[in-house]
TIMARGU-317830 format. One record per residue: residue in three letters; x, z, y of N, C-alpha, C in turn. Coordinates in pm, whole numbers, plus 50000, padded with zeros to 5 digits. Example, Ala and Ser with C-alpha at 12.3 -4.5 7.8 and 13.67 -1.06 7.14 Angstrom:
BEGIN
ATOM:ALA:51319:50780:49431:51230:50780:49550:51320:50780:49670
ATOM:SER:51285:50708:49775:51367:50714:49894:51290:50787:50003
//
This chain:
BEGIN
ATOM:MET:21947:14446:49908:22064:14428:49951:22101:14566:50010
ATOM:MET:21976:14612:50103:22085:14758:50145:22018:14885:50043
ATOM:SER:22099:14945:50036:22072:15067:49954:22120:15209:49996
ATOM:GLY:22070:15331:49938:22115:15412:50025:21977:15467:50156
ATOM:LEU:21908:15406:50180:21811:15416:50273:21728:15548:50267
ATOM:ILE:21711:15600:50404:21602:15682:50385:21484:15711:50366
ATOM:ALA:21403:15717:50244:21266:15727:50252:21197:15757:50334
ATOM:PHE:21066:15698:50379:21024:15748:50471:20944:15886:50435
ATOM:ALA:20890:15875:50268:20893:16044:50287:20945:16180:50317
ATOM:SER:21119:16135:50249:21184:16222:50333:21201:16262:50470
ATOM:CYS:21158:16206:50560:21135:16194:50738:21058:16268:50730
ATOM:SER:20930:16276:50677:20812:16335:50723:20686:16414:50630
ATOM:GLY:20739:16405:50521:20664:16471:50459:20637:16591:50455
ATOM:SER:20743:16653:50421:20762:16842:50461:20686:16848:50553
ATOM:ARG:20718:16799:50680:20703:16853:50821:20547:16839:50828
ATOM:ASP:20501:16741:50807:20351:16721:50754:20284:16839:50691
ATOM:SER:20312:16880:50572:20260:16979:50505:20257:17103:50572
ATOM:SER:20345:17152:50656:20350:17242:50735:20287:17239:50848
ATOM:ALA:20266:17134:50917:20168:17109:51037:20004:17165:50974
ATOM:ARG:20001:17093:50837:19861:17118:50773:19801:17249:50787
ATOM:LYS:19933:17326:50719:19897:17456:50656:19903:17534:50770
ATOM:GLU:19960:17501:50892:19961:17600:51046:19853:17552:51126
ATOM:ASN:19761:17440:51089:19662:17374:51167:19714:17325:51283
ATOM:LYS:19883:17272:51289:19904:17227:51431:19891:17031:51421
ATOM:PRO:19878:16989:51501:19900:16850:51484:20000:16788:51420
ATOM:LEU:19947:16700:51388:20017:16598:51270:20132:16496:51326
ATOM:ALA:20219:16458:51307:20318:16375:51362:20257:16213:51330
ATOM:THR:20242:16162:51411:20185:16015:51367:20303:15931:51443
ATOM:THR:20268:15766:51405:20302:15655:51440:20124:15584:51427
ATOM:THR:20114:15452:51565:20028:15360:51582:20072:15243:51604
ATOM:LYS:20001:15128:51583:20069:14992:51623:19992:14936:51684
ATOM:VAL:19993:14907:51822:19909:14798:51879:19995:14605:51862
ATOM:LEU:19877:14547:51906:19966:14395:51941:19996:14412:52093
ATOM:TRP:20119:14403:52126:20134:14386:52270:20177:14273:52353
ATOM:GLY:20158:14143:52288:20189:14021:52357:20264:13941:52242
ATOM:HIS:20326:13822:52320:20418:13709:52222:20522:13667:52305
ATOM:THR:20605:13634:52220:20729:13564:52301:20685:13428:52359
ATOM:ALA:20763:13352:52413:20706:13253:52502:20730:13120:52363
ATOM:GLY:20770:13185:52258:20787:13077:52145:20657:13139:52063
ATOM:GLY:20562:13224:52102:20442:13242:52019:20444:13359:51906
ATOM:ALA:20583:13397:51910:20557:13498:51820:20555:13617:51897
ATOM:PRO:20398:13704:51781:20338:13833:51818:20478:13952:51799
ATOM:VAL:20437:14028:51888:20523:14172:51943:20439:14240:51939
ATOM:GLU:20467:14363:51901:20439:14474:51835:20463:14627:51978
ATOM:LEU:20399:14660:51960:20445:14825:51988:20361:14928:51925
ATOM:TYR:20467:15036:51913:20435:15134:51808:20477:15276:51894
ATOM:THR:20361:15367:51898:20368:15467:51947:20422:15576:51875
ATOM:LEU:20486:15655:51849:20523:15777:51752:20533:15877:51812
ATOM:THR:20454:15985:51795:20402:16123:51863:20433:16204:51739
ATOM:ASN:20472:16363:51818:20551:16470:51709:20443:16552:51716
ATOM:ALA:20426:16635:51639:20354:16770:51632:20364:16861:51754
ATOM:ASN:20476:16872:51831:20483:16884:51951:20435:16811:52098
ATOM:GLY:20362:16702:52084:20306:16603:52164:20394:16512:52211
ATOM:LEU:20569:16524:52220:20651:16390:52217:20581:16304:52190
ATOM:ARG:20622:16169:52308:20570:16052:52267:20705:15929:52249
ATOM:ALA:20705:15868:52192:20830:15727:52204:20780:15631:52171
ATOM:ARG:20787:15516:52254:20702:15398:52249:20814:15300:52251
ATOM:ILE:20799:15231:52078:20958:15148:52081:20836:14998:52045
ATOM:THR:20901:14873:52118:20880:14763:52037:20975:14696:51936
ATOM:ASN:20893:14582:51854:20994:14526:51757:21060:14434:51824
ATOM:TYR:21053:14396:51957:21130:14298:52043:21200:14381:52075
ATOM:GLY:21349:14355:52043:21469:14367:52083:21483:14495:52022
ATOM:GLY:21425:14581:51951:21424:14749:51919:21376:14833:52054
ATOM:ILE:21322:14780:52168:21355:14845:52262:21245:14994:52261
ATOM:ILE:21327:15092:52335:21297:15205:52358:21221:15188:52485
ATOM:VAL:21043:15198:52486:20987:15137:52608:20945:15230:52700
ATOM:SER:20923:15382:52630:20895:15485:52696:20957:15613:52620
ATOM:LEU:20999:15731:52693:21001:15854:52621:20954:15969:52683
ATOM:GLU:20845:16021:52610:20808:16130:52753:20801:16281:52655
ATOM:VAL:20900:16334:52741:20896:16483:52732:20912:16532:52811
ATOM:PRO:20892:16709:52793:20821:16792:52852:20905:16859:52954
ATOM:ASP:20896:16893:53076:20982:16974:53124:20979:17088:53125
ATOM:ARG:21056:17215:53259:21071:17336:53197:20920:17409:53213
ATOM:ASN:20789:17322:53266:20693:17398:53294:20602:17349:53166
ATOM:GLY:20624:17235:53060:20567:17187:53003:20480:17041:52999
ATOM:LYS:20527:17033:53120:20472:16892:53198:20503:16758:53146
ATOM:LEU:20476:16682:53080:20546:16533:53001:20572:16482:53116
ATOM:GLY:20676:16398:53136:20741:16278:53179:20841:16183:53116
ATOM:ASP:20777:16036:53146:20835:15980:53103:20999:15933:53128
ATOM:VAL:21127:15958:53072:21262:15969:53088:21346:15883:53100
ATOM:VAL:21280:15701:53064:21371:15597:53037:21339:15446:53145
ATOM:LEU:21413:15410:53154:21368:15308:53233:21332:15156:53216
ATOM:GLY:21208:15092:53270:21174:15013:53181:21112:14927:53276
ATOM:PHE:21006:14856:53183:20839:14804:53248:20740:14821:53190
ATOM:ASP:20632:14793:53269:20470:14873:53198:20440:14744:53110
ATOM:SER:20481:14603:53108:20473:14541:53010:20544:14478:52928
ATOM:LEU:20530:14359:52815:20623:14289:52746:20710:14180:52847
ATOM:ASP:20570:14154:52933:20652:14027:52999:20797:14065:53101
ATOM:GLY:20791:14172:53141:20912:14243:53198:21067:14190:53120
ATOM:TYR:21034:14245:52975:21130:14232:52901:21152:14128:52832
ATOM:LEU:21100:14051:52834:21090:13854:52770:21205:13802:52920
ATOM:GLY:21195:13874:53031:21271:13808:53159:21414:13875:53128
ATOM:LYS:21479:13818:53233:21601:13874:53247:21634:14022:53298
ATOM:HIS:21703:14111:53281:21682:14276:53275:21826:14313:53207
ATOM:PRO:21863:14454:53237:21994:14489:53200:21961:14564:53080
ATOM:TYR:21951:14516:52951:21904:14554:52822:21852:14722:52824
ATOM:PHE:21771:14674:52919:21653:14824:52925:21635:14869:52799
ATOM:GLY:21654:14993:52726:21611:15055:52593:21659:15002:52477
ATOM:ALA:21739:14869:52445:21708:14789:52370:21849:14885:52256
ATOM:ILE:21828:14780:52135:21898:14760:52042:22017:14672:52069
ATOM:VAL:22157:14662:52066:22226:14564:52123:22357:14521:52002
ATOM:GLY:22372:14415:51959:22424:14357:51849:22448:14229:51873
ATOM:ARG:22556:14138:51751:22635:14218:51666:22756:14321:51713
ATOM:TYR:22774:14325:51896:22909:14379:51915:22842:14419:52009
ATOM:GLY:22811:14545:52025:22795:14622:52194:22915:14661:52266
ATOM:ASN:22871:14646:52386:22989:14654:52468:23062:14473:52481
ATOM:ARG:23195:14457:52513:23250:14361:52553:23346:14320:52486
ATOM:ILE:23369:14226:52436:23495:14150:52387:23572:14026:52461
ATOM:GLY:23707:14081:52516:23784:13990:52561:23784:13884:52567
ATOM:LYS:23748:13764:52612:23811:13637:52659:23747:13576:52552
ATOM:ALA:23551:13644:52540:23498:13626:52423:23517:13525:52294
ATOM:ARG:23645:13600:52259:23689:13552:52080:23775:13680:52045
ATOM:PHE:23801:13617:51913:23874:13751:51848:23912:13666:51729
ATOM:THR:24053:13714:51664:24021:13673:51542:24063:13750:51421
ATOM:LEU:24028:13669:51309:23997:13738:51218:24048:13693:51075
ATOM:HIS:24122:13724:51001:24184:13658:50854:24274:13525:50896
ATOM:GLY:24309:13504:51054:24404:13426:51085:24293:13307:51139
ATOM:LYS:24185:13339:51160:24089:13220:51209:24036:13302:51296
ATOM:THR:23995:13212:51411:23976:13257:51591:23823:13183:51588
ATOM:TYR:23768:13307:51638:23611:13290:51643:23602:13278:51796
ATOM:GLN:23553:13163:51908:23490:13219:52003:23357:13263:52009
ATOM:LEU:23307:13323:52118:23165:13368:52104:23153:13298:52279
ATOM:ALA:22997:13342:52346:22962:13302:52428:23039:13391:52556
ATOM:ALA:23081:13351:52661:23140:13391:52720:22997:13406:52850
ATOM:ASN:22948:13584:52842:22810:13542:52921:22845:13672:53010
ATOM:ASN:22988:13729:53023:22990:13854:53124:23171:13791:53183
ATOM:GLY:23123:13715:53294:23249:13662:53338:23317:13569:53226
ATOM:VAL:23453:13614:53165:23504:13512:53039:23500:13611:52908
ATOM:ASN:23448:13724:52937:23386:13790:52843:23245:13774:52769
ATOM:ALA:23282:13828:52661:23147:13845:52576:23094:13985:52600
ATOM:LEU:22948:14018:52611:22880:14113:52620:22769:14138:52499
ATOM:HIS:22736:14225:52483:22650:14280:52394:22571:14180:52304
ATOM:GLY:22678:14117:52267:22617:14038:52137:22623:13871:52160
ATOM:GLY:22594:13859:52279:22592:13732:52378:22466:13656:52395
ATOM:LEU:22419:13571:52410:22305:13450:52458:22187:13519:52439
ATOM:ARG:22195:13536:52287:22094:13609:52222:22113:13724:52106
ATOM:GLY:22145:13828:52145:22195:13922:52112:22085:13979:52014
ATOM:PHE:22092:14052:51960:21975:14151:51891:21867:14188:52009
ATOM:ASP:21892:14224:52124:21778:14275:52224:21697:14178:52234
ATOM:LYS:21738:14059:52224:21631:13949:52250:21550:13867:52075
ATOM:VAL:21565:13943:52014:21475:13873:51879:21377:13980:51871
ATOM:VAL:21269:13903:51775:21176:13980:51692:21191:14052:51573
ATOM:TRP:21236:14168:51551:21245:14239:51429:21113:14239:51341
ATOM:GLU:21123:14254:51249:21062:14280:51119:21029:14445:51133
ATOM:ALA:20947:14464:51162:20897:14630:51164:20776:14693:51056
ATOM:GLN:20835:14808:50986:20685:14871:50898:20725:15021:50994
ATOM:ALA:20591:15070:50999:20566:15198:51024:20549:15301:50908
ATOM:SER:20595:15425:50919:20576:15532:50824:20399:15528:50796
ATOM:PRO:20374:15585:50667:20235:15615:50632:20207:15717:50712
ATOM:GLU:20285:15835:50674:20297:15946:50734:20400:15960:50848
ATOM:GLY:20393:16099:50953:20478:16119:51004:20532:16008:51127
ATOM:SER:20609:16018:51217:20639:15955:51330:20751:15866:51287
ATOM:VAL:20804:15775:51198:20919:15689:51196:20871:15532:51227
ATOM:VAL:20966:15425:51227:20946:15311:51245:21072:15241:51202
ATOM:GLN:21042:15174:51107:21141:15087:51060:21191:14961:51109
ATOM:LEU:21300:14903:51151:21287:14748:51172:21457:14697:51102
ATOM:ASN:21401:14580:51041:21490:14482:51025:21521:14364:51056
ATOM:TYR:21615:14308:51038:21681:14136:51100:21798:14101:51004
ATOM:LEU:21800:14011:50986:21860:13906:50908:21963:13828:51022
ATOM:SER:22075:13828:51077:22184:13763:51114:22221:13675:51060
ATOM:LYS:22203:13536:51069:22272:13448:51007:22419:13392:51037
ATOM:ASP:22490:13366:50928:22632:13347:50947:22650:13243:51079
ATOM:GLY:22733:13251:51161:22737:13151:51268:22666:13221:51423
ATOM:GLU:22550:13275:51368:22482:13328:51501:22570:13406:51599
ATOM:GLU:22541:13330:51705:22629:13374:51821:22785:13381:51834
ATOM:GLY:22838:13303:51726:22986:13255:51685:23014:13386:51599
ATOM:TYR:22969:13463:51547:22986:13554:51445:22985:13506:51326
ATOM:PRO:23097:13543:51220:23077:13506:51033:22966:13622:50994
ATOM:GLY:22925:13535:50892:22866:13616:50791:22728:13592:50796
ATOM:ASN:22623:13611:50677:22486:13663:50707:22492:13826:50731
ATOM:LEU:22432:13858:50797:22432:14040:50823:22297:14105:50828
ATOM:SER:22265:14147:50737:22115:14262:50705:22146:14364:50769
ATOM:VAL:22039:14360:50895:22036:14505:50949:21919:14568:50939
ATOM:ARG:21921:14711:50975:21779:14788:50932:21813:14930:51055
ATOM:VAL:21761:14895:51120:21744:15028:51236:21643:15139:51203
ATOM:MET:21635:15293:51194:21503:15356:51156:21525:15439:51325
ATOM:TYR:21424:15460:51370:21345:15546:51457:21264:15655:51383
ATOM:VAL:21328:15789:51429:21252:15894:51334:21220:16005:51483
ATOM:LEU:21101:16051:51503:21097:16113:51603:21044:16256:51569
ATOM:THR:21137:16317:51548:21129:16487:51483:21023:16575:51548
ATOM:ASP:20993:16677:51481:20917:16808:51540:21027:16934:51595
ATOM:ASP:21165:16880:51609:21271:16921:51655:21284:16872:51780
ATOM:ASN:21223:16795:51871:21235:16692:51949:21308:16634:51950
ATOM:GLU:21356:16588:51874:21481:16460:51870:21414:16307:51816
ATOM:LEU:21464:16244:51892:21489:16086:51845:21596:16022:51781
ATOM:GLN:21617:16046:51653:21702:16013:51566:21708:15876:51563
ATOM:ILE:21836:15754:51568:21853:15663:51556:21926:15616:51437
ATOM:GLU:21901:15590:51309:22010:15524:51183:22010:15401:51196
ATOM:TYR:22154:15337:51189:22159:15202:51163:22229:15182:51037
ATOM:LEU:22174:15064:50975:22251:15040:50842:22260:14904:50825
ATOM:ALA:22379:14852:50788:22403:14690:50777:22492:14644:50648
ATOM:GLN:22499:14518:50642:22572:14530:50488:22583:14346:50542
ATOM:THR:22726:14264:50522:22718:14138:50517:22797:14079:50405
ATOM:ASP:22773:13944:50415:22843:13886:50287:23012:13816:50358
ATOM:LYS:23040:13832:50443:23186:13779:50480:23212:13911:50612
ATOM:ASP:23317:13929:50573:23387:14037:50693:23364:13985:50834
ATOM:THR:23331:14091:50908:23250:14031:51039:23263:14149:51158
ATOM:PRO:23287:14133:51269:23291:14261:51348:23142:14330:51394
ATOM:LEU:23097:14430:51392:23012:14528:51425:23012:14636:51457
ATOM:ASN:22905:14664:51599:22948:14735:51679:22790:14763:51731
ATOM:LEU:22663:14827:51642:22530:14859:51701:22515:14986:51794
ATOM:THR:22451:14967:51911:22402:15087:51971:22273:15109:52046
ATOM:ASN:22237:15177:52125:22129:15167:52179:22152:15174:52339
ATOM:HIS:22078:15082:52412:22115:15090:52586:21991:15137:52652
ATOM:THR:21949:15260:52616:21861:15317:52697:21932:15379:52833
ATOM:TYR:21835:15347:52944:21890:15406:53096:21776:15545:53095
ATOM:PHE:21859:15669:53109:21770:15781:53124:21774:15834:53253
ATOM:ASN:21691:15899:53325:21665:15933:53437:21560:16070:53394
ATOM:LEU:21632:16202:53393:21576:16329:53299:21429:16363:53436
ATOM:ALA:21490:16346:53565:21410:16378:53679:21269:16299:53658
ATOM:GLY:21244:16207:53607:21160:16085:53605:21138:15995:53726
ATOM:GLY:21232:16014:53806:21257:15904:53895:21379:15954:53986
ATOM:GLY:21402:15844:54138:21517:15886:54197:21657:15858:54149
ATOM:ASP:21787:15890:54196:21842:15855:54154:21925:15994:54044
ATOM:VAL:22038:15959:53968:22079:16075:53870:22203:16112:53907
ATOM:LEU:22197:16122:54018:22366:16184:54081:22364:16363:54083
ATOM:LYS:22246:16421:54073:22234:16553:54087:22248:16635:53910
ATOM:HIS:22236:16510:53825:22229:16573:53670:22382:16591:53634
ATOM:LYS:22382:16707:53582:22497:16752:53510:22547:16708:53370
ATOM:MET:22647:16645:53393:22711:16575:53267:22820:16627:53173
ATOM:GLN:22798:16666:53057:22916:16695:52990:22959:16606:52881
ATOM:ILE:23065:16546:52886:23092:16425:52742:23222:16522:52683
ATOM:LEU:23208:16553:52562:23326:16613:52467:23414:16557:52451
ATOM:ALA:23514:16519:52562:23606:16367:52512:23724:16459:52574
ATOM:ASP:23871:16423:52542:23977:16434:52627:24016:16365:52670
ATOM:ARG:23977:16202:52629:24055:16077:52657:23941:16012:52677
ATOM:PHE:24011:15868:52750:23898:15728:52798:23970:15648:52790
ATOM:THR:23914:15526:52758:23984:15409:52755:23982:15329:52925
ATOM:PRO:24116:15295:52966:24081:15234:53093:24081:15107:53099
ATOM:VAL:23993:15030:53199:23989:14913:53172:24033:14811:53268
ATOM:ASP:24080:14710:53243:24107:14585:53372:23990:14540:53470
ATOM:ALA:24013:14449:53566:23910:14430:53664:23838:14341:53614
ATOM:GLY:23838:14305:53464:23685:14270:53364:23621:14328:53314
ATOM:LEU:23633:14455:53285:23584:14587:53236:23652:14563:53084
ATOM:ILE:23759:14523:53061:23790:14495:52910:23890:14634:52917
ATOM:PRO:23923:14745:52794:24025:14793:52780:24146:14728:52780
ATOM:THR:24252:14851:52839:24409:14787:52853:24433:14793:52678
ATOM:GLY:24405:14908:52635:24449:14939:52489:24495:15097:52512
ATOM:GLU:24511:15142:52660:24558:15283:52643:24466:15396:52663
ATOM:LEU:24480:15519:52586:24394:15601:52575:24446:15738:52662
ATOM:ARG:24385:15710:52768:24449:15807:52861:24345:15921:52875
ATOM:PRO:24451:16045:52912:24395:16217:52864:24317:16177:52987
ATOM:VAL:24179:16291:52996:24083:16280:53113:24117:16391:53207
ATOM:ALA:24235:16453:53166:24221:16599:53274:24331:16552:53373
ATOM:GLY:24281:16616:53491:24305:16588:53626:24257:16478:53675
ATOM:THR:24173:16415:53602:24094:16261:53668:23942:16316:53700
ATOM:PRO:23848:16230:53757:23709:16213:53757:23613:16217:53611
ATOM:PHE:23732:16166:53534:23683:16141:53404:23690:16282:53321
ATOM:ASP:23700:16418:53381:23648:16490:53281:23581:16565:53273
ATOM:PHE:23443:16559:53206:23323:16606:53170:23362:16727:53061
ATOM:ASN:23449:16791:53015:23450:16901:52937:23412:16985:52988
ATOM:THR:23363:17012:53081:23275:17136:53173:23178:17067:53262
ATOM:PRO:23081:17066:53265:22946:16973:53291:22960:17010:53456
ATOM:VAL:22897:16884:53509:22954:16837:53677:22852:16736:53695
ATOM:GLU:22829:16762:53799:22738:16626:53883:22800:16521:53855
ATOM:ILE:22685:16454:53811:22726:16299:53831:22793:16241:53933
ATOM:GLY:22691:16306:54078:22783:16196:54152:22889:16279:54192
ATOM:ALA:22944:16411:54176:23055:16437:54233:23170:16426:54275
ATOM:ARG:23227:16307:54176:23350:16241:54179:23283:16098:54187
ATOM:ILE:23192:16049:54155:23190:15882:54173:23187:15820:54275
ATOM:SER:23265:15836:54408:23277:15771:54488:23429:15802:54525
ATOM:ALA:23520:15911:54386:23672:15909:54430:23761:15812:54452
ATOM:ASP:23866:15827:54546:23969:15762:54537:24043:15720:54482
ATOM:ASP:23999:15672:54326:24072:15646:54194:24062:15490:54140
ATOM:GLU:24113:15405:54069:24144:15299:54048:24037:15259:53935
ATOM:GLN:24027:15334:53861:23943:15331:53767:23760:15322:53802
ATOM:ILE:23767:15408:53883:23617:15433:53987:23608:15306:54018
ATOM:ARG:23689:15282:54093:23685:15158:54171:23642:15036:54126
ATOM:LEU:23707:15014:53956:23722:14892:53924:23563:14904:53840
ATOM:GLY:23538:15006:53793:23397:15012:53725:23267:15009:53816
ATOM:GLY:23310:15025:53962:23199:15090:54060:23108:15177:54023
ATOM:GLY:23168:15288:53955:23131:15405:53925:23168:15412:53809
ATOM:TYR:23107:15483:53696:23156:15533:53575:23104:15365:53464
ATOM:ASP:23177:15303:53408:23129:15232:53303:23263:15212:53243
ATOM:HIS:23263:15335:53152:23374:15352:53046:23363:15421:52914
ATOM:ASN:23425:15381:52847:23450:15438:52683:23497:15571:52717
ATOM:PHE:23439:15701:52654:23536:15833:52631:23581:15839:52479
ATOM:VAL:23685:15857:52474:23713:15862:52288:23670:16012:52308
ATOM:LEU:23564:16045:52182:23494:16162:52159:23619:16264:52093
ATOM:SER:23594:16379:52092:23701:16484:52046:23684:16500:51879
ATOM:SER:23541:16491:51852:23528:16494:51737:23574:16381:51632
ATOM:GLY:23610:16269:51698:23671:16149:51599:23597:16104:51557
ATOM:GLY:23438:16092:51577:23374:16014:51475:23349:16017:51306
ATOM:GLY:23277:15983:51224:23260:15989:51096:23165:16107:51054
ATOM:LYS:23135:16199:51163:23051:16273:51094:22975:16339:51245
ATOM:LEU:22841:16372:51197:22756:16381:51328:22777:16505:51394
ATOM:ALA:22808:16478:51550:22890:16601:51623:22807:16581:51740
ATOM:LEU:22821:16669:51830:22778:16671:51946:22867:16580:52031
ATOM:ALA:22840:16491:52135:22899:16414:52205:22867:16429:52323
ATOM:ALA:22751:16459:52397:22754:16480:52553:22625:16581:52574
ATOM:ARG:22598:16634:52682:22485:16733:52737:22449:16662:52861
ATOM:VAL:22362:16650:52896:22302:16624:53054:22180:16734:53090
ATOM:ALA:22179:16776:53190:22074:16899:53278:22083:16846:53385
ATOM:GLU:21908:16845:53419:21863:16787:53541:21816:16911:53600
ATOM:PRO:21856:16948:53669:21869:17095:53743:21684:17128:53757
ATOM:ALA:21629:17028:53832:21495:17028:53897:21359:17046:53814
ATOM:THR:21413:16939:53725:21296:16951:53588:21331:17081:53511
ATOM:GLY:21468:17087:53493:21448:17180:53401:21486:17093:53206
ATOM:ARG:21470:16972:53254:21536:16898:53093:21661:16933:53048
ATOM:VAL:21709:16883:52938:21820:16855:52882:21831:16777:52801
ATOM:LEU:21920:16683:52768:21948:16602:52676:22078:16614:52581
ATOM:GLU:22102:16628:52492:22175:16653:52399:22206:16553:52307
ATOM:VAL:22325:16443:52313:22345:16314:52210:22435:16372:52119
ATOM:SER:22417:16381:51996:22499:16337:51848:22526:16223:51798
ATOM:THR:22615:16189:51757:22681:16098:51668:22775:16091:51582
ATOM:THR:22763:15970:51493:22890:15945:51375:23002:15864:51487
ATOM:GLU:22938:15794:51595:23059:15729:51644:23194:15777:51662
ATOM:PRO:23278:15720:51715:23419:15753:51793:23397:15765:51944
ATOM:GLY:23343:15720:51975:23306:15650:52149:23165:15668:52197
ATOM:VAL:23166:15677:52329:23033:15667:52367:23107:15644:52536
ATOM:GLN:22995:15506:52536:23004:15434:52707:22892:15550:52783
ATOM:PHE:22971:15577:52888:22941:15627:52996:22885:15576:53120
ATOM:TYR:22735:15513:53158:22735:15377:53289:22626:15470:53341
ATOM:THR:22688:15403:53488:22575:15512:53564:22513:15398:53659
ATOM:GLY:22467:15286:53611:22371:15167:53650:22429:15118:53810
ATOM:ASN:22598:15089:53757:22639:15022:53878:22564:14931:53931
ATOM:PHE:22525:14820:53841:22450:14726:53860:22334:14705:53918
ATOM:LEU:22275:14804:53886:22123:14802:53935:22113:14781:54125
ATOM:ASP:22073:14732:54128:22072:14687:54289:21911:14650:54362
ATOM:GLY:21840:14687:54293:21681:14693:54390:21598:14609:54345
ATOM:SER:21671:14483:54293:21613:14367:54262:21499:14376:54130
ATOM:ILE:21556:14426:54096:21442:14472:53968:21316:14575:53966
ATOM:THR:21214:14511:53974:21083:14610:53966:21049:14666:53810
ATOM:GLY:21056:14821:53833:21004:14828:53713:20887:14889:53703
ATOM:LYS:20832:15012:53625:20726:15119:53602:20664:15123:53719
ATOM:GLY:20541:15100:53711:20466:15180:53802:20525:15116:53963
ATOM:GLY:20583:15003:54002:20616:14899:54077:20749:14956:54118
ATOM:VAL:20828:15072:54075:20959:15130:54131:21086:15023:54120
ATOM:ARG:21148:14987:54211:21248:14923:54253:21356:15009:54186
ATOM:TYR:21442:14958:54095:21542:15020:54071:21661:14997:54114
ATOM:GLY:21736:15093:54220:21846:15098:54278:21935:15170:54188
ATOM:LYS:22091:15145:54238:22207:15168:54220:22219:15325:54195
ATOM:ARG:22227:15373:54003:22214:15514:54028:22071:15568:53984
ATOM:SER:21999:15455:53963:21831:15492:53917:21867:15558:53754
ATOM:GLY:21944:15523:53694:21954:15579:53556:22087:15607:53515
ATOM:PHE:22137:15679:53384:22250:15621:53317:22242:15645:53163
ATOM:CYS:22371:15552:53108:22339:15557:52970:22468:15601:52888
ATOM:LEU:22453:15678:52715:22532:15675:52681:22520:15636:52579
ATOM:GLU:22602:15529:52606:22616:15446:52451:22706:15466:52321
ATOM:THR:22672:15519:52251:22732:15567:52091:22784:15434:52086
ATOM:GLN:22932:15429:52009:22981:15314:51993:23099:15286:51940
ATOM:HIS:23145:15191:51863:23317:15187:51848:23357:15154:51998
ATOM:PHE:23486:15121:51991:23554:15096:52133:23522:14949:52167
ATOM:PRO:23500:14920:52299:23498:14817:52357:23639:14726:52291
ATOM:ASP:23591:14586:52285:23691:14532:52239:23808:14522:52106
ATOM:SER:23738:14608:52034:23828:14641:51938:23872:14521:51831
ATOM:PRO:23802:14438:51816:23866:14286:51766:23985:14281:51797
ATOM:ASN:24011:14284:51945:24140:14258:51978:24205:14338:51980
ATOM:LYS:24192:14510:51947:24284:14579:51977:24295:14663:51861
ATOM:PRO:24434:14639:51766:24452:14695:51624:24467:14826:51662
ATOM:GLU:24511:14889:51713:24511:15030:51746:24422:15116:51767
ATOM:PHE:24301:15075:51809:24163:15127:51787:24102:15138:51674
ATOM:PRO:24048:15192:51654:23932:15210:51509:23870:15119:51489
ATOM:SER:23892:15047:51394:23836:14909:51352:23714:14923:51321
ATOM:ALA:23655:14818:51380:23513:14809:51382:23473:14688:51307
ATOM:ILE:23540:14640:51217:23521:14513:51131:23424:14578:50998
ATOM:LEU:23332:14526:50983:23275:14569:50900:23286:14466:50712
ATOM:ARG:23347:14533:50638:23373:14427:50533:23236:14376:50419
ATOM:ALA:23279:14281:50375:23186:14227:50294:23141:14307:50168
ATOM:GLY:23029:14334:50138:23004:14432:50004:22971:14578:50061
ATOM:GLN:23046:14581:50182:23053:14759:50219:22946:14763:50280
ATOM:GLN:22914:14909:50324:22746:14958:50375:22813:15004:50518
ATOM:TYR:22755:14945:50637:22762:15008:50791:22653:15121:50772
ATOM:LYS:22724:15238:50820:22574:15348:50854:22637:15406:51008
ATOM:SER:22558:15443:51088:22579:15520:51207:22479:15586:51258
ATOM:VAL:22477:15706:51288:22388:15785:51329:22347:15847:51447
ATOM:THR:22267:15826:51530:22260:15889:51695:22157:15952:51700
ATOM:VAL:22149:16089:51772:22033:16175:51774:22049:16257:51907
ATOM:PHE:21906:16200:51960:21871:16216:52113:21773:16348:52094
ATOM:ARG:21827:16463:52143:21775:16607:52149:21722:16624:52256
ATOM:PHE:21568:16710:52255:21572:16677:52423:21461:16873:52414
ATOM:THR:21528:16951:52566:21503:17070:52520:21528:17107:52671
ATOM:THR:21514:17225:52725:21450:17266:52872:21546:17402:52910
ATOM:GLN:21588:17435:53013:21659:17533:53073:21591:17578:53190
//
C-alpha cells in the first residue's frame, strides 16, 4: 500500500562504507525489550548512534523520542529532551513528551468537522475541543518497528482503522527516524488512506538545549512573517496576522523570555507562546523553519520542514507536578516545542491550507532537527 519509501540502504550504506575506509566508528542501531503495556504488549527501545557518538533513543510506544544526547561547545554530550527514565512514566498521563501525534496534531474546534457533507464527531479531550488525535491517539499505541541492518535508522508502522477516534478511513502510516552523521535527526512521515480524512502528523518533543532549568535564555528565531491568532480555547480565529510589531516577531533571534510576559492579548490567552506560525517558505519543500541557540552550552538546533506551519509552545502547562528524568520536577518553561504542522483547526477553516488526505494519494512530510554548536 505504501510506495516510494526510502530504502534502508539509501539511508546508511554509503555513510558506513566511508566510515570503514577512514576507520571511524560505524553508525548503529540496537534494540532492547523496555517493558510491557498494561495490556501485556511488549515495548521496545531503540538506540540510534551515529559515527560522531550522538545518541537518540526511540521507543515504539507512541514513537516517542526518549532521549537525544548531543554535544555542547566543549564536546560534552547531554540529553536535550524532556521525558522519563522508564516506560512507566510514558504509560501514565503526560503532556505528549517526545511522541508522534495524530491523526490530527494540535486542536480541532468543538471536536468536530464536516467532510463531503457528513459531520464527524471526535472526542472532546481539551475542553470542548479535540487535541492531538483524541483519547487514544498515535502517542498511545504500540507501533510495529523495524531497525535497519546497518546505520542508525528505525522504521515504525501503524494501521489506524476506519472510525478510530472518530476519523474516517483505514489509514496506513509509516514513520522513519534517521540519525545521520551530519548530526541530524530526520523524521519522514508517509501515509495512505482508503477514504478522505484529515491528517496532520507531527512530533511533540520538548527541547531544553541547556539540559536543565528553564528555556527563557534560549535565543529563538522563527522564519515567519505571520501567525494565527487564537480564541480563549486556543482555536485559530482564521486570521493570518503579521508578526511585525508584536511579541511574535522572531525573524531576528530573540530570547524566549524577552517578551513572554508582554501585555498582549495573545500572550495572555496562550499563557505564553502556544501559537502556529505561518512559515515564510510556504511548505511543500524542505526549508529552514527555526533556529534556537543556547548561550551557556553553545548548542544550536535548526529545524527544517516541508510543512507550512510550526507550533511554538513554551511549556505553559508544565506546573511542577510531573517528575521526569533523574527525579527532576518539570516546572513552567522547562522546555519548548517546535511542532511542524498544517495549521490547527484546518478541517474547519477552508481558508487555511488543506489538511485532507485524499483516498489513493500519498501523504509525505519531512522534518529535520540539526544540531551544531557556536
